Steps between C-alpha positions, in 0.01 A plus 500: 500500500287509183314803632827685544598422141159609375524820705847576366377451141199724577734772628724475193201515265359801688829685445506398133139614455568832675793551263278413202749234391242283320661172606427293810684230694327161531583182688513169310570220742813600690621733222421851383396630161389828345163556336406778266365592160794433271554518125461169317808293427637528145374152405157550662173496307376789715556852376402701810646504853340256745540384863809284536732376771876520521637220716792630701596170661582661836368368829251673729767628737623851585755506217241366256247768600757775448607357166139459380404855595805643323431291188136616502619861503742426215231332289258784575750763391581308180129468422445871561783586260375239251842334514393169652626177346496153654879481468541800730381305803731245658363150534575294810803345324661845480439602863818484710484235771581771754154653446327184616725441799555859612200492735748498788511879460138526620395272785230254395304575815402841364322341203402149598442545872768244588 
């Protein structure tokens, strides 16, 4: 099962890299996050962009993979336009519950080998 999750993340990141998005999807436990070079927060002591993570709070399931890839594209486009701000990205508290539970639309067997 873990190999299937790793393979799915590899595929997503390959598409993001091919599209020159500049943001990748990472697994943290059973959840997904984004990783990229982002501008410092307003209250940060750093003055230049540095590698940071955005915790999405979605599970490693088909709906979570779709959501994470779409959010990576959104963050990448905001970074490219120099319009990125931390408030533009929803945190897990703002994600509709339907996103987490909508994995019924894509059978788990295709991703997890169940």
